[in-house]
N, C-alpha and C positions, 0 to 999 in steps of 0.2 A: 822069548825073542832076545837077540843080542843087545838091543837097545836098553832093555831092563837090566841086564847083567852089568853093562858099562855104567848105567845110572847108579846102581847100588855100589859099584866100585868107587865111583866119584863121591858118593855120599860118605862112604867109609873113610876115604882119604881126607875129606873135609873134617870128619870127626877126629881122625888120628892127628891131624896137624894141630889140634887144640890141646893134645896131651903133652904136659910138660916133659921135656927130654926127648920127645919125638919131633914135634914141630919146632921150627927155628924162627926167631924174630929178626935175624940179620941186622941187629942194632937199630931196628925201627920201632920196637915196642909192640908190634903186632905179630902174632904167630900165624904166618901165612905160607910158609915155605917148608919143604923138606930139604935139608942141607945134605947132599950126598957127596960132599967134599969136592968132587970134580965139577958138579953141576947142582944148581938149586932148582927145585920144581915147585910151582905154585898150583896146588890141586884145584883151585877155583877156576883156572883156565880150562882144565879138562872137564870140570863139572858143567861149565857153560854149554859145551857141545853135547855132553851126554844128557843133560836135562832137556835141551831142545829136541834131541832125538827121541827121548822117552815121551815127552809131551806130544810130539808129532805122531808117534806110534799109538799112543792112547787115544788121541782125538780121531785119527783115521780109522781106528777100530770101533769107534762110537758114532760113525756118520749118521746113523738113524736116530740117535738120541742126543745130538749136540745141544738141543734147546732145553733139555731136562736139567733141573737144578743140581741133581747129583753129579752129572757130568761136569758141570761148572765147578762145583766144590772140589771134586777129585783133581781136576786140572790145576786148580789153585794150590792144592796140597802137594802135588808133584813138584811144583816150583818152590813152594814155601819151605820145604824141608832143607834143601841145600842153601836157600837164601838165608834161613835162620842161622845155620852153621857159619856161613860167611860173615854175617853181621856180628857173630860172637868173636871173630878173629881180632879186632874189627877191621872190616874193609868195606866201607860204606859205598864207594864208587862201584865196586863189583856187585854189591847188594842191589843197587839201583839198576844195574844191567840185568839182573835176574827179573826184576819187576817188568822190564821191557820185554824180556823173553815171553812172559806170561801174557 
Protein backbone atom coordinates (compact mmCIF):
# COMPACT_ATOMS: atom_id res chain seq x y z
CA UNK A 1 0.00 0.00 0.00
CA UNK A 2 1.12 3.55 -0.67
CA UNK A 3 0.79 4.44 3.01
CA UNK A 4 3.63 2.04 3.86
CA UNK A 5 5.85 3.37 1.07
CA UNK A 6 5.41 6.93 2.33
CA UNK A 7 5.86 5.78 5.94
CA UNK A 8 9.26 4.24 5.12
CA UNK A 9 10.28 7.31 3.10
CA UNK A 10 9.45 9.42 6.17
CA UNK A 11 11.43 7.12 8.47
CA UNK A 12 14.41 7.19 6.08
CA UNK A 13 14.27 11.01 5.95
CA UNK A 14 14.22 11.14 9.75
CA UNK A 15 17.30 8.94 9.82
CA UNK A 16 19.10 10.96 7.15
CA UNK A 17 18.56 14.26 8.93
CA UNK A 18 20.66 12.87 11.81
CA UNK A 19 23.67 12.19 9.56
CA UNK A 20 26.31 14.92 9.93
CA UNK A 21 26.66 16.87 6.72
CA UNK A 22 23.17 15.93 5.51
CA UNK A 23 20.97 17.29 8.27
CA UNK A 24 21.17 20.96 9.12
CA UNK A 25 20.78 22.57 12.54
CA UNK A 26 20.09 26.09 11.22
CA UNK A 27 22.00 27.47 14.22
CA UNK A 28 19.59 25.90 16.72
CA UNK A 29 21.79 23.00 17.84
CA UNK A 30 19.26 20.37 16.71
CA UNK A 31 19.52 18.53 13.39
CA UNK A 32 15.92 18.79 12.25
CA UNK A 33 16.05 20.16 8.73
CA UNK A 34 17.25 19.54 5.21
CA UNK A 35 18.73 22.79 3.94
CA UNK A 36 18.08 22.89 0.19
CA UNK A 37 19.39 26.48 -0.08
CA UNK A 38 16.12 27.90 -1.44
CA UNK A 39 13.95 26.14 1.12
CA UNK A 40 14.41 24.14 4.30
CA UNK A 41 12.40 21.01 4.95
CA UNK A 42 11.64 19.42 8.30
CA UNK A 43 11.03 15.69 7.68
CA UNK A 44 9.20 15.27 10.98
CA UNK A 45 6.25 17.21 9.54
CA UNK A 46 6.01 14.75 6.64
CA UNK A 47 6.46 11.85 9.05
CA UNK A 48 3.50 12.96 11.19
CA UNK A 49 1.15 12.50 8.27
CA UNK A 50 2.72 9.32 6.93
CA UNK A 51 2.79 7.69 10.36
CA UNK A 52 -0.88 8.49 10.96
CA UNK A 53 -1.76 7.03 7.54
CA UNK A 54 0.31 3.88 8.09
CA UNK A 55 -1.19 3.38 11.54
CA UNK A 56 -4.71 3.86 10.16
CA UNK A 57 -4.00 1.36 7.38
CA UNK A 58 -2.60 -1.18 9.82
CA UNK A 59 -5.49 -0.87 12.27
CA UNK A 60 -8.16 -0.95 9.57
CA UNK A 61 -6.65 -4.13 8.15
CA UNK A 62 -6.78 -5.72 11.63
CA UNK A 63 -10.41 -4.94 12.49
CA UNK A 64 -11.06 -8.48 13.65
CA UNK A 65 -8.02 -8.58 15.91
CA UNK A 66 -7.89 -5.10 17.45
CA UNK A 67 -8.23 -6.52 20.97
CA UNK A 68 -5.22 -8.83 20.56
CA UNK A 69 -1.99 -7.95 22.35
CA UNK A 70 0.12 -8.37 19.18
CA UNK A 71 -1.95 -5.77 17.32
CA UNK A 72 -1.50 -3.38 20.24
CA UNK A 73 2.28 -3.87 20.31
CA UNK A 74 2.65 -3.53 16.53
CA UNK A 75 0.63 -0.31 16.51
CA UNK A 76 2.90 1.03 19.22
CA UNK A 77 6.02 0.07 17.24
CA UNK A 78 4.72 1.78 14.09
CA UNK A 79 4.66 5.05 16.02
CA UNK A 80 7.72 4.36 18.19
CA UNK A 81 10.19 4.12 15.29
CA UNK A 82 9.76 7.66 13.94
CA UNK A 83 9.16 8.96 17.46
CA UNK A 84 12.57 7.63 18.56
CA UNK A 85 14.33 9.20 15.58
CA UNK A 86 12.68 12.55 16.30
CA UNK A 87 13.67 12.36 19.97
CA UNK A 88 17.29 11.90 18.80
CA UNK A 89 17.22 15.22 16.88
CA UNK A 90 16.18 16.37 19.69
CA UNK A 91 12.70 17.73 19.11
CA UNK A 92 10.67 16.90 22.18
CA UNK A 93 7.55 18.87 21.20
CA UNK A 94 7.18 16.82 18.02
CA UNK A 95 8.02 13.65 19.93
CA UNK A 96 5.05 14.32 22.19
CA UNK A 97 2.88 14.91 19.11
CA UNK A 98 3.70 11.37 18.00
CA UNK A 99 2.60 10.04 21.37
CA UNK A 100 -0.76 11.73 20.74
CA UNK A 101 -0.97 10.14 17.27
CA UNK A 102 -0.73 6.73 18.90
